[in-house]
Backbone of each chain as ProteinMPNN parsed JSONL, in Angstrom:
{"seq_chain_A": "MTLIIGAPGETAEDVQETLDLIFEIERRGLHVILVPSVSHR", "coords_chain_A": {"N_chain_A": [[0.506, 24.189, 89.033], [-1.611, 24.137, 86.222], [-4.102, 21.941, 84.93], [-5.99, 20.821, 82.175], [-8.96, 19.137, 81.769], [-11.103, 17.484, 79.596], [-11.111, 18.963, 77.28], [-12.294, 19.977, 74.047], [-12.456, 17.297, 71.777], [-10.71, 15.715, 73.127], [-9.497, 12.502, 73.932], [-9.974, 9.261, 75.544], [-7.475, 8.11, 75.663], [-5.823, 10.335, 75.552], [-6.425, 11.488, 78.034], [-5.461, 9.465, 79.657], [-2.728, 9.74, 79.164], [-2.274, 12.19, 80.345], [-2.789, 11.477, 82.988], [-0.673, 9.68, 83.247], [1.426, 11.459, 83.175], [1.041, 12.829, 85.56], [1.508, 10.739, 87.346], [4.163, 10.331, 86.734], [5.309, 12.69, 87.62], [4.942, 12.297, 90.344], [6.479, 9.977, 90.659], [9.028, 10.889, 90.198], [9.351, 12.44, 92.369], [8.792, 15.143, 92.351], [7.883, 18.461, 93.302], [4.908, 19.696, 93.104], [2.023, 21.669, 92.831], [-1.005, 20.774, 91.728], [-3.614, 22.005, 89.751], [-6.666, 21.219, 88.76], [-8.778, 21.868, 85.943], [-11.997, 21.884, 84.52], [-13.172, 21.57, 81.285], [-15.885, 23.135, 79.692], [-18.41, 22.748, 77.239]], "CA_chain_A": [[0.336, 23.957, 87.609], [-2.99, 23.85, 85.872], [-4.372, 20.87, 83.976], [-7.325, 20.893, 81.585], [-9.574, 17.849, 81.434], [-12.365, 17.637, 78.883], [-11.013, 19.854, 76.128], [-12.955, 19.397, 72.868], [-11.641, 16.376, 70.997], [-9.833, 14.903, 73.98], [-9.902, 11.097, 73.986], [-9.599, 8.542, 76.765], [-6.022, 7.922, 75.628], [-5.226, 11.617, 75.938], [-6.577, 11.624, 79.487], [-4.524, 8.511, 80.267], [-1.383, 10.316, 79.084], [-2.191, 13.215, 81.39], [-2.626, 10.757, 84.255], [0.702, 9.164, 83.256], [2.301, 12.585, 83.506], [0.899, 13.065, 86.999], [2.226, 9.658, 88.038], [5.59, 10.558, 86.507], [5.69, 13.757, 88.555], [5.034, 11.677, 91.657], [7.59, 9.025, 90.661], [10.281, 11.644, 90.269], [9.404, 13.185, 93.627], [8.748, 16.581, 92.088], [6.947, 19.146, 94.192], [4.02, 20.464, 92.24], [0.617, 21.783, 93.215], [-1.775, 20.652, 90.491], [-4.943, 22.618, 89.805], [-7.427, 20.769, 87.601], [-9.934, 22.643, 85.485], [-12.824, 21.083, 83.636], [-13.626, 22.365, 80.153], [-17.296, 22.983, 79.348], [-18.735, 23.128, 75.867]], "C_chain_A": [[-1.122, 23.63, 87.327], [-3.047, 22.709, 84.855], [-5.794, 21.046, 83.449], [-7.797, 19.477, 81.26], [-10.893, 18.126, 80.72], [-12.306, 18.635, 77.747], [-11.667, 19.187, 74.915], [-11.998, 18.519, 72.068], [-10.716, 15.507, 71.82], [-10.378, 13.48, 74.08], [-9.484, 10.471, 75.319], [-8.085, 8.33, 76.812], [-5.289, 9.206, 76.007], [-5.273, 11.801, 77.454], [-5.6, 10.699, 80.196], [-3.101, 9.077, 80.25], [-1.202, 11.451, 80.091], [-2.033, 12.563, 82.764], [-1.21, 10.197, 84.372], [1.687, 10.256, 83.668], [2.25, 12.882, 85.005], [1.652, 11.999, 87.785], [3.743, 9.832, 87.888], [6.112, 11.661, 87.436], [5.879, 13.177, 89.952], [6.251, 10.758, 91.739], [8.929, 9.732, 90.812], [10.396, 12.46, 91.557], [9.408, 14.683, 93.428], [7.659, 17.226, 92.936], [6.102, 20.112, 93.389], [2.638, 20.504, 92.866], [-0.186, 21.795, 91.925], [-3.179, 21.195, 90.675], [-5.725, 22.161, 88.577], [-8.51, 21.75, 87.215], [-10.677, 21.817, 84.451], [-13.363, 21.981, 82.523], [-15.094, 22.069, 79.879], [-17.518, 23.407, 77.906], [-20.146, 23.669, 75.808]], "O_chain_A": [[-1.778, 22.933, 88.1], [-2.147, 22.546, 84.031], [-6.7, 21.384, 84.21], [-7.114, 18.723, 80.566], [-11.705, 18.92, 81.196], [-13.346, 19.111, 77.292], [-11.601, 17.966, 74.771], [-10.889, 18.929, 71.727], [-10.014, 14.654, 71.277], [-11.574, 13.279, 74.288], [-8.748, 11.067, 76.105], [-7.486, 8.368, 77.887], [-4.268, 9.171, 76.693], [-4.293, 12.213, 78.074], [-4.986, 11.073, 81.196], [-2.356, 8.91, 81.215], [-0.111, 11.649, 80.624], [-1.253, 13.025, 83.597], [-0.61, 10.229, 85.446], [2.642, 10.013, 84.405], [3.273, 13.151, 85.634], [2.342, 12.3, 88.759], [4.506, 9.517, 88.801], [7.219, 11.567, 87.966], [6.834, 13.508, 90.654], [6.966, 10.746, 92.741], [9.841, 9.233, 91.471], [11.42, 13.096, 91.804], [9.965, 15.419, 94.243], [6.643, 16.603, 93.244], [6.541, 21.209, 93.044], [2.143, 19.496, 93.37], [-0.062, 22.717, 91.12], [-3.853, 20.872, 91.654], [-5.485, 22.651, 87.473], [-9.099, 22.397, 88.081], [-10.073, 21.141, 83.619], [-13.942, 23.033, 82.795], [-15.507, 20.91, 79.838], [-16.871, 24.335, 77.42], [-20.618, 24.047, 74.736]]}, "seq_chain_B": "MTTGCGRRCNFCLPDLNPQMSVPKDRIMKAVAGNVAAGNSQISLATEDMFIWGFNERQPFFFPNRNALLDLHRSIVEHAGVKWITLSHATIAPAVVDPKLIEELSSMLLDKSPIRMPNVSSHPEGRTLNPLIGLETGSIRMARKIMAGKSLPLKRSTGERGHQGLEVSIAITGFPS", "coords_chain_B": {"N_chain_B": [[3.156, 43.953, 84.38], [3.31, 42.558, 81.938], [1.093, 42.364, 79.098], [-0.959, 40.128, 77.223], [0.474, 37.307, 75.401], [1.248, 35.717, 73.226], [1.616, 33.099, 72.516], [-0.54, 31.828, 71.609], [-2.408, 29.828, 72.502], [-5.341, 27.91, 72.183], [-7.366, 28.034, 74.051], [-7.2, 30.221, 75.598], [-8.08, 33.276, 76.857], [-6.733, 35.689, 77.78], [-4.561, 35.689, 76.092], [-5.405, 36.865, 73.827], [-5.074, 39.529, 74.096], [-3.172, 42.457, 73.117], [0.314, 41.929, 72.732], [2.506, 43.087, 75.105], [5.153, 44.625, 76.847], [5.363, 46.189, 79.912], [7.099, 49.172, 80.444], [10.141, 49.366, 82.366], [10.45, 51.665, 84.023], [7.849, 52.476, 84.479], [6.84, 50.276, 85.829], [8.393, 50.41, 88.149], [7.517, 52.807, 89.182], [4.951, 52.091, 89.873], [5.527, 50.181, 91.8], [6.709, 51.829, 93.733], [4.498, 53.426, 94.299], [2.733, 51.568, 95.422], [4.15, 50.801, 97.706], [4.261, 53.257, 99.022], [1.607, 53.519, 99.622], [1.269, 51.674, 101.532], [1.433, 48.979, 100.905], [3.406, 46.269, 101.101], [3.944, 44.019, 99.731], [4.777, 42.801, 96.651], [3.528, 41.812, 93.554], [3.983, 41.015, 90.302], [1.833, 41.391, 87.687], [1.225, 39.165, 85.054], [1.019, 37.234, 82.016], [3.046, 35.59, 81.357], [5.935, 35.608, 82.913], [8.447, 35.41, 81.818], [8.551, 36.505, 79.307], [8.785, 39.146, 79.503], [10.239, 42.224, 78.531], [11.554, 41.273, 76.282], [14.242, 40.547, 74.026], [14.464, 42.338, 71.115], [15.816, 41.405, 68.944], [15.534, 38.76, 68.892], [13.157, 36.005, 68.761], [10.126, 36.39, 70.72], [9.89, 34.438, 72.647], [12.314, 33.772, 73.715], [13.876, 34.224, 76.696], [14.921, 37.343, 78.139], [17.513, 37.46, 79.87], [19.231, 39.307, 81.247], [17.658, 41.645, 81.378], [15.435, 40.766, 82.855], [16.622, 39.998, 85.28], [17.656, 42.424, 86.083], [15.323, 43.985, 86.425], [13.986, 42.579, 88.509], [15.916, 42.684, 90.493], [15.928, 45.389, 91.046], [13.435, 45.682, 92.201], [13.632, 43.998, 94.43], [15.539, 45.404, 95.852], [14.275, 47.735, 96.405], [13.359, 50.175, 98.722], [11.239, 49.351, 101.383], [9.895, 47.263, 100.189], [8.809, 44.251, 101.159], [7.94, 41.675, 100.609], [7.815, 39.456, 97.782], [5.815, 38.026, 95.339], [5.182, 35.57, 92.787], [3.618, 35.637, 89.562], [2.27, 34.367, 86.677], [3.88, 31.855, 84.599], [5.778, 30.202, 81.993], [7.036, 26.932, 81.096], [9.004, 26.379, 79.17], [10.957, 28.54, 78.805], [12.439, 28.185, 81.111], [13.778, 25.87, 80.629], [15.243, 26.572, 78.45], [16.944, 28.509, 79.482], [18.341, 27.739, 82.103], [20.079, 28.946, 83.883], [19.054, 31.462, 84.295], [16.823, 30.848, 85.841], [18.075, 29.849, 88.103], [19.483, 32.096, 89.016], [17.431, 33.967, 89.388], [15.956, 32.641, 91.349], [17.781, 32.627, 93.456], [17.896, 35.341, 93.934], [15.273, 36.033, 94.629], [14.158, 34.338, 96.572], [14.535, 34.916, 99.334], [12.705, 36.901, 99.672], [10.275, 35.789, 99.442], [7.039, 35.157, 100.689], [6.057, 32.672, 101.04], [6.165, 29.588, 102.593], [7.365, 26.356, 102.436], [8.581, 24.074, 103.965], [9.051, 21.358, 103.75], [9.685, 20.838, 101.141], [11.601, 22.562, 100.328], [14.951, 23.747, 99.985], [15.789, 26.038, 101.023], [17.035, 27.973, 103.75], [15.018, 28.944, 105.449], [12.898, 27.615, 104.512], [11.58, 28.689, 102.345], [9.707, 29.14, 99.306], [9.316, 29.656, 95.765], [6.495, 30.186, 93.819], [5.435, 30.086, 90.943], [2.582, 30.233, 88.785], [1.947, 27.774, 86.549], [0.823, 26.814, 83.399], [0.28, 23.692, 82.644], [-1.493, 21.878, 81.53], [-1.941, 19.491, 79.778], [-0.991, 16.034, 79.391], [-0.854, 14.852, 77.048], [0.692, 14.574, 74.029], [-0.485, 14.81, 71.564], [-2.808, 16.324, 72.086], [-1.578, 18.597, 73.067], [-0.316, 19.606, 70.825], [-2.57, 20.236, 69.427], [-4.073, 22.138, 70.918], [-2.307, 23.954, 71.998], [0.007, 24.686, 70.455], [2.111, 26.47, 70.343], [3.143, 26.64, 72.859], [5.398, 25.331, 73.863], [7.495, 26.517, 72.643], [10.829, 27.857, 72.59], [11.287, 25.158, 72.251], [11.131, 21.995, 70.574], [8.941, 19.332, 70.181], [9.47, 15.791, 70.14], [7.971, 13.472, 67.959], [5.549, 11.517, 69.401], [6.961, 11.117, 71.691], [6.603, 10.202, 74.668], [6.498, 11.421, 77.934], [8.127, 13.506, 77.563], [7.198, 16.014, 78.312], [7.222, 15.617, 81.025], [9.922, 15.584, 81.517], [10.561, 18.208, 80.92], [9.167, 19.427, 82.965], [10.515, 18.455, 85.216], [13.014, 19.635, 85.024], [12.391, 22.35, 85.178], [11.085, 22.526, 87.647], [12.877, 21.501, 89.561], [14.681, 23.456, 89.391], [13.325, 25.699, 90.237], [11.588, 25.884, 92.755], [13.027, 24.835, 94.918]], "CA_chain_B": [[4.455, 43.562, 83.819], [3.017, 42.293, 80.526], [-0.227, 41.892, 78.693], [-0.797, 39.217, 76.101], [1.471, 36.261, 75.567], [1.759, 35.444, 71.891], [1.768, 31.666, 72.22], [-1.752, 31.491, 70.861], [-3.141, 28.635, 72.94], [-6.681, 28.216, 71.705], [-8.324, 28.096, 75.152], [-6.75, 31.276, 76.504], [-8.566, 34.613, 76.519], [-5.726, 36.755, 77.919], [-3.636, 35.666, 74.966], [-5.94, 37.697, 72.748], [-4.639, 40.909, 74.309], [-1.911, 42.8, 72.441], [1.488, 41.57, 73.518], [3.193, 44.312, 75.481], [5.898, 44.682, 78.102], [5.307, 47.49, 80.561], [8.477, 49.625, 80.665], [10.631, 49.229, 83.743], [10.221, 52.856, 84.845], [6.442, 52.47, 84.89], [6.699, 49.243, 86.867], [8.998, 50.879, 89.396], [6.617, 53.828, 89.735], [3.851, 51.358, 90.508], [6.072, 49.6, 93.032], [6.845, 52.931, 94.695], [3.159, 53.829, 94.691], [2.207, 50.553, 96.331], [4.856, 50.905, 98.991], [3.833, 54.503, 99.676], [0.232, 53.344, 100.1], [1.261, 50.709, 102.618], [1.507, 47.585, 100.46], [4.817, 45.876, 101.06], [4.058, 42.767, 98.947], [4.681, 43.104, 95.232], [3.338, 40.715, 92.603], [3.9, 41.595, 88.962], [0.828, 40.673, 86.906], [1.716, 38.782, 83.732], [0.649, 35.915, 81.508], [4.291, 34.809, 81.335], [6.96, 36.535, 83.401], [9.695, 35.268, 81.074], [8.571, 37.216, 78.026], [8.918, 40.584, 79.737], [11.486, 42.85, 78.102], [12.29, 40.382, 75.375], [15.196, 41.152, 73.109], [13.783, 42.419, 69.821], [16.581, 40.702, 67.914], [15.191, 37.337, 68.979], [11.722, 35.778, 69.0], [9.73, 36.79, 72.071], [9.894, 33.344, 73.623], [13.637, 33.644, 74.323], [13.895, 35.197, 77.794], [16.003, 38.309, 78.205], [17.991, 37.225, 81.236], [19.754, 40.521, 81.884], [16.555, 42.559, 81.674], [14.621, 40.201, 83.933], [17.373, 40.076, 86.539], [17.747, 43.845, 86.445], [14.019, 44.419, 86.943], [13.688, 41.979, 89.813], [16.874, 43.211, 91.457], [15.472, 46.728, 91.428], [12.288, 45.533, 93.114], [14.148, 43.433, 95.681], [16.32, 46.412, 96.583], [13.474, 48.943, 96.637], [13.032, 50.362, 100.138], [9.846, 49.129, 101.758], [9.373, 46.012, 99.623], [9.11, 43.17, 102.099], [7.664, 40.377, 100.001], [7.553, 39.384, 96.338], [5.233, 36.76, 94.885], [5.209, 35.439, 91.338], [2.351, 35.427, 88.871], [2.264, 33.23, 85.76], [5.111, 31.583, 83.848], [5.778, 28.978, 81.19], [8.158, 26.053, 81.429], [10.056, 26.324, 78.156], [12.099, 29.427, 79.061], [13.257, 27.637, 82.183], [14.635, 24.842, 80.027], [16.156, 27.28, 77.541], [17.935, 29.278, 80.232], [18.271, 27.358, 83.527], [20.859, 29.876, 84.714], [18.127, 32.521, 84.671], [16.018, 30.353, 86.962], [18.957, 29.754, 89.255], [19.803, 33.437, 89.521], [16.189, 34.565, 89.891], [15.63, 31.981, 92.61], [18.709, 33.13, 94.458], [17.568, 36.737, 94.194], [13.906, 36.267, 95.102], [13.669, 33.43, 97.613], [14.484, 35.559, 100.651], [11.561, 37.82, 99.705], [9.016, 35.061, 99.256], [6.324, 34.922, 101.936], [5.524, 31.305, 101.038], [7.089, 28.615, 103.192], [7.037, 24.937, 102.295], [9.869, 23.536, 104.412], [9.241, 19.954, 103.365], [10.139, 20.713, 99.748], [12.542, 23.629, 100.007], [16.282, 23.693, 100.597], [16.069, 27.363, 101.581], [17.177, 27.845, 105.213], [13.741, 29.217, 106.114], [11.856, 26.831, 103.841], [10.804, 29.523, 101.415], [9.586, 28.671, 97.92], [8.69, 30.523, 94.771], [5.432, 29.361, 93.256], [4.767, 30.622, 89.747], [1.501, 29.401, 88.264], [2.337, 27.303, 85.215], [-0.215, 26.045, 82.715], [0.793, 22.465, 82.022], [-2.71, 21.604, 80.761], [-2.176, 18.121, 79.305], [0.158, 15.157, 79.194], [-1.003, 14.269, 75.706], [1.409, 15.327, 72.995], [-1.449, 15.095, 70.492], [-3.633, 17.457, 72.494], [-0.717, 19.782, 73.188], [-0.163, 20.162, 69.473], [-3.858, 20.726, 68.949], [-4.634, 23.282, 71.631], [-1.285, 24.924, 72.455], [1.196, 24.309, 69.669], [3.216, 27.404, 70.559], [3.485, 26.784, 74.268], [6.719, 24.794, 74.2], [8.551, 27.236, 71.918], [11.433, 27.407, 71.34], [11.559, 23.726, 72.209], [10.304, 21.227, 69.663], [8.698, 17.996, 70.719], [9.638, 14.656, 69.241], [6.708, 12.796, 67.75], [5.271, 10.334, 70.199], [7.902, 10.946, 72.791], [5.895, 10.365, 75.926], [7.379, 11.754, 79.035], [8.902, 14.699, 77.233], [6.745, 17.1, 79.169], [7.685, 15.332, 82.38], [11.313, 16.009, 81.573], [10.549, 19.673, 81.013], [8.712, 19.778, 84.306], [11.524, 18.147, 86.223], [14.069, 20.64, 84.945], [11.896, 23.628, 85.663], [10.722, 22.48, 89.048], [14.041, 21.369, 90.428], [15.367, 24.73, 89.37], [12.615, 26.864, 90.763], [11.131, 26.166, 94.108], [13.706, 24.204, 96.049]], "C_chain_B": [[4.328, 43.291, 82.318], [1.51, 42.207, 80.339], [0.001, 40.994, 77.479], [0.305, 38.21, 76.349], [2.083, 35.906, 74.214], [1.898, 33.982, 71.555], [0.525, 31.088, 71.55], [-2.381, 30.137, 71.23], [-4.632, 28.902, 72.693], [-7.751, 28.237, 72.795], [-8.129, 29.348, 76.0], [-7.236, 32.642, 76.04], [-7.502, 35.707, 76.681], [-4.759, 36.812, 76.747], [-4.13, 36.52, 73.802], [-5.555, 39.163, 72.919], [-3.374, 41.192, 73.499], [-0.725, 42.471, 73.335], [2.296, 42.829, 73.822], [3.946, 44.119, 76.791], [5.775, 46.095, 78.67], [6.747, 47.936, 80.838], [8.868, 49.593, 82.142], [10.315, 50.463, 84.587], [8.77, 52.941, 85.307], [6.193, 51.426, 85.974], [7.234, 49.759, 88.193], [8.168, 52.003, 90.032], [5.45, 53.166, 90.461], [4.315, 50.709, 91.808], [6.162, 50.677, 94.111], [5.478, 53.381, 95.202], [2.528, 52.851, 95.662], [2.836, 50.665, 97.708], [4.39, 52.142, 99.748], [2.435, 54.376, 100.255], [0.125, 52.254, 101.168], [1.298, 49.255, 102.203], [2.968, 47.181, 100.295], [5.032, 44.576, 100.291], [3.786, 43.065, 97.479], [4.51, 41.822, 94.43], [3.119, 41.329, 91.227], [2.934, 40.769, 88.114], [1.351, 40.4, 85.497], [1.115, 37.445, 83.311], [1.858, 35.001, 81.459], [5.428, 35.755, 81.708], [8.221, 36.512, 82.531], [9.7, 36.004, 79.736], [8.685, 38.719, 78.232], [10.272, 41.085, 79.212], [12.278, 42.035, 77.111], [13.164, 41.176, 74.41], [14.611, 41.152, 71.701], [14.57, 41.767, 68.684], [16.3, 39.197, 67.924], [13.677, 37.199, 69.099], [11.377, 35.989, 70.475], [9.898, 35.694, 73.104], [11.295, 33.017, 74.14], [13.738, 34.678, 75.448], [15.118, 36.098, 77.736], [16.53, 38.298, 79.642], [18.413, 38.524, 81.923], [18.635, 41.481, 82.275], [15.717, 42.054, 82.845], [15.341, 40.293, 85.282], [17.459, 41.527, 87.019], [16.434, 44.347, 87.05], [13.777, 43.875, 88.349], [14.678, 42.434, 90.889], [16.431, 44.587, 91.949], [14.307, 46.649, 92.417], [12.748, 45.004, 94.47], [14.805, 44.517, 96.523], [15.514, 47.684, 96.893], [13.081, 49.037, 98.119], [11.541, 50.138, 100.38], [9.233, 47.88, 101.159], [9.799, 44.861, 100.537], [8.977, 41.806, 101.436], [7.443, 40.513, 98.497], [6.946, 38.021, 96.037], [5.174, 36.76, 93.364], [3.811, 35.214, 90.785], [2.491, 34.196, 87.953], [3.597, 33.089, 85.016], [4.885, 30.383, 82.947], [7.054, 28.199, 81.486], [9.318, 26.217, 80.458], [11.22, 27.278, 78.422], [13.015, 28.911, 80.16], [14.224, 26.58, 81.653], [15.666, 25.499, 79.115], [17.278, 27.956, 78.323], [17.863, 28.929, 81.72], [19.061, 28.292, 84.432], [19.991, 31.062, 85.165], [17.315, 32.092, 85.889], [16.852, 30.311, 88.237], [19.201, 31.137, 89.86], [18.562, 34.145, 90.065], [15.809, 33.956, 91.244], [16.494, 32.529, 93.729], [18.338, 34.553, 94.89], [16.247, 36.892, 94.946], [13.496, 35.451, 96.332], [13.56, 34.098, 98.984], [13.283, 36.491, 100.797], [10.226, 37.095, 99.532], [8.324, 34.842, 100.602], [5.856, 33.468, 102.093], [6.572, 30.343, 101.595], [6.543, 27.21, 103.015], [8.303, 24.169, 102.661], [10.113, 22.088, 103.999], [9.788, 19.797, 101.95], [11.223, 21.719, 99.384], [13.879, 23.407, 100.707], [16.685, 25.059, 101.152], [16.122, 27.245, 103.106], [15.881, 28.088, 105.977], [12.587, 28.514, 105.425], [11.036, 27.613, 102.839], [10.803, 28.909, 100.012], [9.025, 29.787, 97.044], [7.695, 29.682, 93.999], [4.757, 30.018, 92.07], [3.657, 29.678, 89.305], [1.81, 29.063, 86.804], [1.205, 26.481, 84.617], [0.388, 24.839, 82.02], [-0.253, 21.904, 81.075], [-2.922, 20.149, 80.347], [-0.871, 17.34, 79.238], [0.146, 14.529, 77.819], [-0.287, 15.151, 74.683], [0.438, 15.716, 71.875], [-2.304, 16.315, 70.852], [-2.8, 18.733, 72.619], [-0.531, 20.431, 71.824], [-1.457, 20.818, 68.991], [-4.267, 22.032, 69.619], [-3.595, 24.322, 72.046], [0.047, 24.657, 71.764], [2.385, 25.232, 69.936], [3.748, 27.428, 71.98], [4.89, 26.312, 74.598], [7.844, 25.52, 73.476], [9.557, 27.861, 72.885], [11.78, 25.936, 71.293], [10.648, 23.07, 71.203], [10.166, 19.82, 70.244], [8.979, 16.933, 69.674], [8.317, 13.911, 69.15], [6.597, 11.558, 68.637], [6.211, 10.138, 71.37], [7.203, 11.217, 74.105], [6.894, 10.63, 77.037], [8.21, 12.998, 78.762], [8.504, 15.853, 78.133], [7.228, 16.899, 80.597], [9.123, 15.768, 82.563], [11.393, 17.518, 81.71], [10.173, 20.099, 82.432], [9.833, 19.577, 85.313], [12.624, 19.199, 86.209], [13.59, 21.95, 85.55], [11.676, 23.595, 87.166], [11.932, 22.318, 89.949], [14.808, 22.677, 90.444], [14.631, 25.811, 90.12], [12.353, 26.844, 92.259], [12.017, 25.638, 95.221], [15.19, 24.449, 96.014]], "O_chain_B": [[5.153, 43.75, 81.527], [0.757, 42.005, 81.291], [1.023, 41.092, 76.8], [0.984, 38.251, 77.375], [3.303, 35.81, 74.086], [2.259, 33.639, 70.429], [0.555, 29.989, 70.995], [-2.83, 29.398, 70.354], [-5.121, 29.998, 72.966], [-8.927, 28.439, 72.494], [-8.811, 29.525, 77.009], [-6.858, 33.113, 74.968], [-7.377, 36.568, 75.81], [-4.201, 37.868, 76.446], [-3.362, 36.856, 72.9], [-5.696, 39.953, 71.986], [-2.594, 40.281, 73.225], [-0.758, 42.706, 74.543], [2.717, 43.545, 72.913], [3.428, 43.515, 77.731], [6.054, 47.075, 77.98], [7.532, 47.173, 81.401], [8.036, 49.768, 83.033], [9.947, 50.326, 85.753], [8.494, 53.426, 86.405], [5.436, 51.66, 86.915], [6.61, 49.571, 89.238], [8.119, 52.136, 91.254], [5.02, 53.62, 91.521], [3.582, 50.69, 92.797], [5.748, 50.467, 95.251], [5.314, 53.681, 96.385], [1.864, 53.255, 96.617], [2.154, 50.63, 98.732], [4.152, 52.092, 100.954], [2.1, 55.028, 101.245], [-0.966, 51.948, 101.649], [1.204, 48.372, 103.055], [3.671, 47.709, 99.434], [6.155, 44.081, 100.202], [2.703, 43.522, 97.114], [5.261, 40.863, 94.608], [2.166, 42.082, 91.023], [3.18, 39.592, 87.852], [1.86, 41.301, 84.831], [0.749, 36.626, 84.154], [1.72, 33.779, 81.511], [5.831, 36.6, 80.908], [8.978, 37.483, 82.51], [10.748, 36.115, 79.099], [8.685, 39.484, 77.268], [11.307, 40.453, 79.422], [13.508, 42.085, 77.085], [12.858, 42.309, 74.04], [14.299, 40.094, 71.154], [14.045, 41.598, 67.583], [16.777, 38.461, 67.06], [12.99, 38.144, 69.486], [12.213, 35.797, 71.358], [10.034, 35.972, 74.295], [11.454, 32.081, 74.924], [13.692, 35.879, 75.185], [16.204, 35.676, 77.338], [16.049, 39.033, 80.505], [17.998, 38.801, 83.049], [18.653, 42.06, 83.361], [15.336, 42.829, 83.723], [14.731, 40.629, 86.297], [17.347, 41.808, 88.212], [16.436, 45.047, 88.062], [13.41, 44.617, 89.26], [14.315, 42.554, 92.059], [16.551, 44.9, 93.133], [14.211, 47.45, 93.347], [12.321, 45.488, 95.518], [14.654, 44.55, 97.745], [16.009, 48.593, 97.558], [12.539, 48.09, 98.687], [10.695, 50.674, 99.664], [8.151, 47.469, 101.578], [10.983, 44.547, 100.665], [9.783, 40.904, 101.665], [6.956, 41.532, 98.008], [7.491, 36.989, 96.428], [5.121, 37.815, 92.732], [2.939, 34.668, 91.46], [2.801, 33.104, 88.429], [4.333, 34.058, 84.831], [3.919, 29.639, 83.117], [8.014, 28.727, 82.046], [10.48, 26.197, 80.865], [12.374, 26.873, 78.281], [14.219, 29.165, 80.146], [15.335, 26.42, 82.159], [16.808, 25.048, 79.018], [18.426, 27.975, 77.88], [17.379, 29.732, 82.517], [18.751, 28.419, 85.616], [20.164, 31.594, 86.261], [17.139, 32.856, 86.838], [16.386, 30.69, 89.311], [19.131, 31.313, 91.076], [18.633, 34.84, 91.079], [15.396, 34.664, 92.163], [16.004, 32.854, 94.811], [18.455, 34.911, 96.062], [16.111, 37.771, 95.797], [12.578, 35.842, 97.054], [12.595, 33.866, 99.712], [12.888, 36.831, 101.913], [9.173, 37.73, 99.481], [8.958, 34.389, 101.555], [5.33, 33.084, 103.137], [7.709, 30.297, 101.126], [5.41, 26.913, 103.394], [9.012, 23.674, 101.785], [11.26, 21.649, 103.912], [10.3, 18.734, 101.599], [11.71, 21.725, 98.253], [13.94, 22.95, 101.849], [17.783, 25.221, 101.684], [15.34, 26.497, 103.692], [15.668, 27.502, 107.038], [11.424, 28.788, 105.721], [9.909, 27.231, 102.523], [11.759, 28.255, 99.595], [8.363, 30.713, 97.512], [8.021, 28.575, 93.569], [3.615, 30.464, 92.181], [3.782, 28.46, 89.438], [1.918, 29.944, 85.951], [0.691, 25.562, 85.254], [0.945, 24.958, 80.929], [0.061, 21.503, 79.954], [-4.015, 19.622, 80.556], [0.205, 17.908, 79.053], [1.042, 13.76, 77.471], [-0.626, 16.321, 74.504], [0.528, 16.807, 71.312], [-2.499, 17.216, 70.036], [-3.278, 19.823, 72.306], [-0.583, 21.653, 71.692], [-1.444, 21.806, 68.258], [-4.759, 22.94, 68.949], [-3.951, 25.444, 72.406], [1.071, 24.433, 72.41], [3.535, 24.824, 69.775], [4.696, 28.154, 72.277], [5.514, 26.836, 75.52], [9.015, 25.19, 73.662], [9.144, 28.36, 73.931], [12.495, 25.499, 70.391], [9.522, 23.52, 70.99], [11.127, 19.217, 70.722], [8.759, 17.14, 68.481], [7.625, 13.739, 70.154], [7.453, 10.674, 68.61], [6.231, 9.065, 71.973], [7.213, 12.345, 74.598], [8.004, 10.098, 77.039], [8.917, 13.483, 79.645], [9.353, 16.578, 78.651], [7.592, 17.849, 81.29], [9.504, 16.26, 83.625], [12.175, 18.046, 82.5], [10.776, 21.002, 83.013], [10.071, 20.433, 86.165], [13.111, 19.606, 87.264], [14.297, 22.58, 86.336], [12.043, 24.534, 87.874], [11.998, 22.946, 91.006], [15.512, 22.974, 91.41], [15.255, 26.758, 90.6], [12.852, 27.713, 92.974], [11.781, 25.966, 96.383], [15.913, 23.986, 96.896]]}, "name": "protein", "num_of_chains": 2, "seq": "MTLIIGAPGETAEDVQETLDLIFEIERRGLHVILVPSVSHRMTTGCGRRCNFCLPDLNPQMSVPKDRIMKAVAGNVAAGNSQISLATEDMFIWGFNERQPFFFPNRNALLDLHRSIVEHAGVKWITLSHATIAPAVVDPKLIEELSSMLLDKSPIRMPNVSSHPEGRTLNPLIGLETGSIRMARKIMAGKSLPLKRSTGERGHQGLEVSIAITGFPS"}
């Protein structure tokens, strides 16, 4: 699965919610390969 | 398999292509051509495998289970096809039609060259690994940059963890 970090207008709270999602994936023991991508402006 | 997607995520260039499903007979000709040229591993290029062959009586984001199963069955049964790998997919169709995921998994797992025995219940540890754009855990950002991605599902305002639920359903259905 891909994740985008740094999309225009993204706030620290938005990033925290993405991190929460990652932790939730781990908590549920789901098997996911995460591919981060950084947005450039 | 397809071009375009139609979900109109604002960061996605391929989505600007016209939305089109390649007809099954053309796909099968390409499969036959690959096999004849010595390639025994088939991967159908797509932005979202679940929108292929959509039923024109419904919006495109409702998967056409029968068409998808028929196409993949034909590839699985094609002489000389040893392996099948998946390209891109979205999560929502998996939630809309979990039976499709179950049947596709059953059909395709034996042909997957990817083995992850620690996470798979397949006897040989095979998994199917579609590339899924999750992109963000922020409902606010999801609405801003990819409002159509969860269609036909609708998100509840401020319901954190909703995406995690979608993920859990899709993932438990797909690779293991």
